[in-house]
MIDOSE-1310 file (N, C-alpha, C; in nm, 2 decimals, decimal comma, always signed):
residues 118
mpik	+17,40/+14,57/+12,58/+17,47/+14,48/+12,67/+17,38/+14,36/+12,69; +17,45/+14,24/+12,67/+17,37/+14,12/+12,70/+17,35/+14,10/+12,85; +17,25/+14,02/+12,88/+17,22/+13,98/+13,02/+17,25/+13,83/+13,03; +17,33/+13,79/+13,13/+17,35/+13,64/+13,16/+17,28/+13,61/+13,29
riqt	+17,22/+13,49/+13,29/+17,15/+13,44/+13,41/+17,21/+13,31/+13,45; +17,23/+13,29/+13,58/+17,29/+13,17/+13,63/+17,19/+13,10/+13,72; +17,18/+12,97/+13,71/+17,08/+12,89/+13,78/+16,94/+12,95/+13,77; +16,89/+12,96/+13,65/+16,76/+13,01/+13,63/+16,65/+12,91/+13,65
gprm	+16,55/+12,95/+13,72/+16,44/+12,86/+13,75/+16,31/+12,93/+13,70; +16,19/+12,87/+13,73/+16,07/+12,93/+13,69/+16,03/+13,06/+13,76; +16,09/+13,08/+13,88/+16,05/+13,19/+13,96/+16,16/+13,30/+13,96; +16,29/+13,26/+13,95/+16,40/+13,35/+13,97/+16,53/+13,29/+13,92
sqav	+16,63/+13,37/+13,90/+16,76/+13,33/+13,88/+16,84/+13,35/+14,01; +16,94/+13,26/+14,03/+17,03/+13,28/+14,15/+17,12/+13,40/+14,13; +17,16/+13,43/+14,01/+17,25/+13,54/+13,98/+17,21/+13,59/+13,84; +17,23/+13,72/+13,82/+17,21/+13,79/+13,69/+17,33/+13,88/+13,67
ihnk	+17,39/+13,88/+13,55/+17,50/+13,96/+13,52/+17,47/+14,05/+13,41; +17,49/+14,18/+13,43/+17,47/+14,28/+13,33/+17,57/+14,39/+13,34; +17,64/+14,42/+13,24/+17,74/+14,53/+13,23/+17,84/+14,51/+13,34; +17,89/+14,39/+13,36/+18,00/+14,35/+13,45/+17,96/+14,37/+13,60
tvyl	+17,83/+14,38/+13,62/+17,78/+14,38/+13,76/+17,70/+14,25/+13,78; +17,72/+14,19/+13,90/+17,66/+14,06/+13,93/+17,56/+14,08/+14,05; +17,44/+14,05/+14,02/+17,33/+14,06/+14,12/+17,29/+13,92/+14,17; +17,31/+13,89/+14,30/+17,27/+13,77/+14,35/+17,13/+13,78/+14,42
agqv	+17,06/+13,67/+14,40/+16,93/+13,66/+14,47/+16,96/+13,64/+14,62; +16,86/+13,67/+14,70/+16,88/+13,65/+14,84/+16,90/+13,50/+14,87; +17,01/+13,48/+14,95/+17,05/+13,34/+14,98/+17,00/+13,30/+15,12; +16,95/+13,18/+15,14/+16,92/+13,13/+15,27/+17,00/+13,00/+15,29
atga	+17,00/+12,95/+15,41/+17,08/+12,84/+15,45/+17,02/+12,71/+15,42; +17,01/+12,67/+15,29/+16,94/+12,55/+15,25/+17,02/+12,43/+15,30; +17,15/+12,44/+15,33/+17,23/+12,33/+15,38/+17,23/+12,33/+15,53; +17,16/+12,42/+15,60/+17,16/+12,43/+15,75/+17,03/+12,48/+15,80
pras	+16,92/+12,43/+15,76/+16,79/+12,48/+15,81/+16,78/+12,45/+15,96; +16,72/+12,54/+16,03/+16,70/+12,53/+16,18/+16,83/+12,54/+16,26; +16,94/+12,56/+16,20/+17,07/+12,58/+16,27/+17,08/+12,72/+16,33; +17,18/+12,74/+16,41/+17,21/+12,87/+16,47/+17,23/+12,98/+16,36
vavq	+17,22/+13,10/+16,39/+17,25/+13,21/+16,30/+17,39/+13,20/+16,25; +17,49/+13,17/+16,33/+17,63/+13,16/+16,29/+17,64/+13,05/+16,19; +17,58/+12,93/+16,21/+17,59/+12,82/+16,11/+17,52/+12,85/+15,99; +17,40/+12,91/+16,00/+17,33/+12,95/+15,87/+17,41/+13,06/+15,80
tkdi	+17,47/+13,15/+15,86/+17,55/+13,25/+15,80/+17,67/+13,19/+15,72; +17,74/+13,10/+15,78/+17,85/+13,03/+15,72/+17,80/+12,95/+15,59; +17,68/+12,89/+15,60/+17,62/+12,82/+15,49/+17,59/+12,91/+15,37; +17,53/+13,02/+15,41/+17,50/+13,12/+15,31/+17,62/+13,18/+15,24
lkai	+17,72/+13,21/+15,32/+17,84/+13,27/+15,26/+17,92/+13,17/+15,17; +17,91/+13,05/+15,20/+17,97/+12,94/+15,11/+17,89/+12,94/+14,98; +17,76/+12,95/+14,99/+17,68/+12,96/+14,86/+17,71/+13,08/+14,78; +17,73/+13,19/+14,85/+17,76/+13,32/+14,78/+17,89/+13,31/+14,71
dall	+17,99/+13,25/+14,78/+18,12/+13,23/+14,72/+18,11/+13,14/+14,59; +18,03/+13,04/+14,60/+18,01/+12,95/+14,48/+17,95/+13,03/+14,36; +17,84/+13,10/+14,40/+17,77/+13,18/+14,29/+17,86/+13,29/+14,23; +17,94/+13,36/+14,32/+18,03/+13,46/+14,26/+18,14/+13,39/+14,17
aqan	+18,18/+13,27/+14,21/+18,28/+13,20/+14,13/+18,22/+13,17/+13,99; +18,09/+13,13/+13,99/+18,03/+13,10/+13,86/+18,01/+13,22/+13,78; +18,01/+13,34/+13,84/+17,99/+13,46/+13,77/+18,13/+13,53/+13,74; +18,24/+13,45/+13,77/+18,37/+13,50/+13,74/+18,41/+13,62/+13,82
tdks	+18,38/+13,62/+13,95/+18,42/+13,72/+14,04/+18,43/+13,66/+14,18; +18,45/+13,74/+14,28/+18,47/+13,69/+14,42/+18,43/+13,80/+14,52; +18,44/+13,76/+14,65/+18,40/+13,85/+14,76/+18,48/+13,97/+14,77; +18,60/+13,98/+14,71/+18,68/+14,10/+14,72/+18,63/+14,21/+14,63
rlls	+18,53/+14,17/+14,55/+18,47/+14,27/+14,45/+18,32/+14,30/+14,49; +18,29/+14,28/+14,61/+18,15/+14,31/+14,66/+18,13/+14,46/+14,65; +18,01/+14,50/+14,61/+17,97/+14,64/+14,61/+17,87/+14,67/+14,72; +17,78/+14,58/+14,74/+17,68/+14,60/+14,84/+17,63/+14,47/+14,89
atiw	+17,57/+14,47/+15,01/+17,51/+14,36/+15,07/+17,38/+14,40/+15,15; +17,28/+14,32/+15,15/+17,16/+14,34/+15,23/+17,14/+14,21/+15,31; +17,13/+14,23/+15,44/+17,11/+14,12/+15,53/+16,98/+14,13/+15,60; +16,90/+14,03/+15,60/+16,77/+14,02/+15,67/+16,79/+13,92/+15,79
lkdm	+16,77/+13,97/+15,91/+16,77/+13,88/+16,03/+16,64/+13,87/+16,08; +16,60/+13,75/+16,13/+16,48/+13,72/+16,19/+16,47/+13,79/+16,33; +16,58/+13,80/+16,39/+16,59/+13,86/+16,53/+16,72/+13,94/+16,54; +16,71/+14,07/+16,57/+16,82/+14,15/+16,58/+16,91/+14,11/+16,70
atfa	+16,86/+14,03/+16,79/+16,94/+13,98/+16,90/+17,06/+13,89/+16,85; +17,05/+13,85/+16,73/+17,15/+13,76/+16,67/+17,25/+13,84/+16,58; +17,24/+13,98/+16,59/+17,33/+14,06/+16,51/+17,47/+14,04/+16,53; +17,52/+14,03/+16,66/+17,66/+14,01/+16,69/+17,71/+13,87/+16,64
emns	+17,62/+13,78/+16,66/+17,65/+13,64/+16,62/+17,68/+13,63/+16,47; +17,59/+13,70/+16,39/+17,60/+13,70/+16,25/+17,73/+13,78/+16,21; +17,75/+13,90/+16,28/+17,87/+13,98/+16,24/+18,00/+13,91/+16,27; +18,01/+13,82/+16,37/+18,13/+13,75/+16,39/+18,17/+13,66/+16,27
vwea	+18,07/+13,60/+16,21/+18,10/+13,52/+16,09/+18,12/+13,61/+15,97; +18,04/+13,71/+15,95/+18,06/+13,80/+15,84/+18,20/+13,86/+15,84; +18,24/+13,91/+15,96/+18,37/+13,98/+15,96/+18,49/+13,89/+15,94; +18,48/+13,76/+15,97/+18,58/+13,66/+15,94/+18,58/+13,63/+15,79
wvvp	+18,47/+13,65/+15,72/+18,46/+13,61/+15,58/+18,50/+13,73/+15,48; +18,46/+13,85/+15,51/+18,49/+13,96/+15,42/+18,63/+13,98/+15,41; +18,67/+14,04/+15,30/+18,81/+14,08/+15,27/+18,84/+14,21/+15,34; +18,94/+14,22/+15,44/+18,97/+14,34/+15,50/+19,00/+14,45/+15,40
getp	+18,94/+14,57/+15,42/+18,97/+14,68/+15,33/+18,89/+14,68/+15,20; +18,81/+14,57/+15,18/+18,73/+14,55/+15,06/+18,58/+14,53/+15,10; +18,54/+14,58/+15,21/+18,40/+14,55/+15,26/+18,30/+14,63/+15,18; +18,19/+14,57/+15,15/+18,08/+14,64/+15,07/+18,00/+14,74/+15,16
arat	+17,93/+14,82/+15,09/+17,82/+14,90/+15,15/+17,72/+14,79/+15,20; +17,66/+14,81/+15,32/+17,58/+14,71/+15,37/+17,46/+14,76/+15,45; +17,35/+14,69/+15,45/+17,23/+14,72/+15,53/+17,19/+14,60/+15,60; +17,15/+14,61/+15,72/+17,10/+14,49/+15,80/+16,97/+14,53/+15,86
vvsp	+16,87/+14,45/+15,83/+16,73/+14,49/+15,88/+16,67/+14,37/+15,95; +16,57/+14,39/+16,03/+16,50/+14,28/+16,09/+16,38/+14,25/+16,00; +16,36/+14,12/+15,98/+16,25/+14,07/+15,91/+16,20/+13,95/+15,98; +16,09/+13,96/+16,06/+16,05/+13,85/+16,14/+15,99/+13,73/+16,06
qlas	+15,97/+13,75/+15,93/+15,91/+13,65/+15,84/+16,00/+13,64/+15,72; +16,08/+13,53/+15,71/+16,16/+13,50/+15,60/+16,09/+13,40/+15,51; +16,16/+13,35/+15,41/+16,10/+13,26/+15,31/+16,03/+13,14/+15,38; +16,09/+13,09/+15,48/+16,04/+12,97/+15,55/+16,08/+12,98/+15,70
pefk	+16,00/+12,93/+15,79/+16,03/+12,95/+15,93/+16,16/+12,89/+15,98; +16,22/+12,80/+15,91/+16,35/+12,74/+15,96/+16,47/+12,83/+15,93; +16,45/+12,94/+15,85/+16,56/+13,03/+15,81/+16,56/+13,15/+15,91; +16,68/+13,18/+15,96/+16,69/+13,29/+16,05/+16,76/+13,41/+15,99
ieia	+16,81/+13,39/+15,87/+16,89/+13,50/+15,80/+16,88/+13,48/+15,65; +16,89/+13,59/+15,58/+16,89/+13,59/+15,43/+16,99/+13,70/+15,39; +17,07/+13,67/+15,29/+17,17/+13,77/+15,25/+17,17/+13,78/+15,09; +17,17/+13,90/+15,04/+17,18/+13,93/+14,90/+17,30/+14,02/+14,88
vvaa	+17,37/+14,00/+14,77/+17,49/+14,08/+14,74/+17,49/+14,12/+14,60; +17,56/+14,23/+14,57/+17,59/+14,28/+14,44/+17,74/+14,29/+14,43; +17,80/+14,24/+14,32/+17,95/+14,24/+14,30/+17,98/+14,29/+14,16; +18,10/+14,34/+14,15/+18,16/+14,37/+14,02/+18,24/+14,26/+13,96
qp	+18,24/+14,25/+13,83/+18,34/+14,15/+13,77/+18,47/+14,23/+13,74; +18,58/+14,15/+13,73/+18,70/+14,22/+13,70/+18,70/+14,28/+13,56
């Protein structure tokens, strides 16, 4: 099976496709640094939508998600955005953990997903 990489850089690829499974790198809110968790979550989900589209799939085909929050006190805030975004009845397996140290201090959340291609 061939491996396809999307937005490949010297350190990592933003997405890797193998055997009709799409693995996204952890996404942070590059368009909304220092914003609230809700705004950062919206920014990240927009980036995830774009990467999934580049990989010929979409959020209705999510298999799993891992979410890292800087502060668990923002869990409900993040969930309100997440629940408005996911496709009802097509929600992925998900884990949410606290990580007080993300890639950079201005980020309050990071999300990585795995999806299937049609």
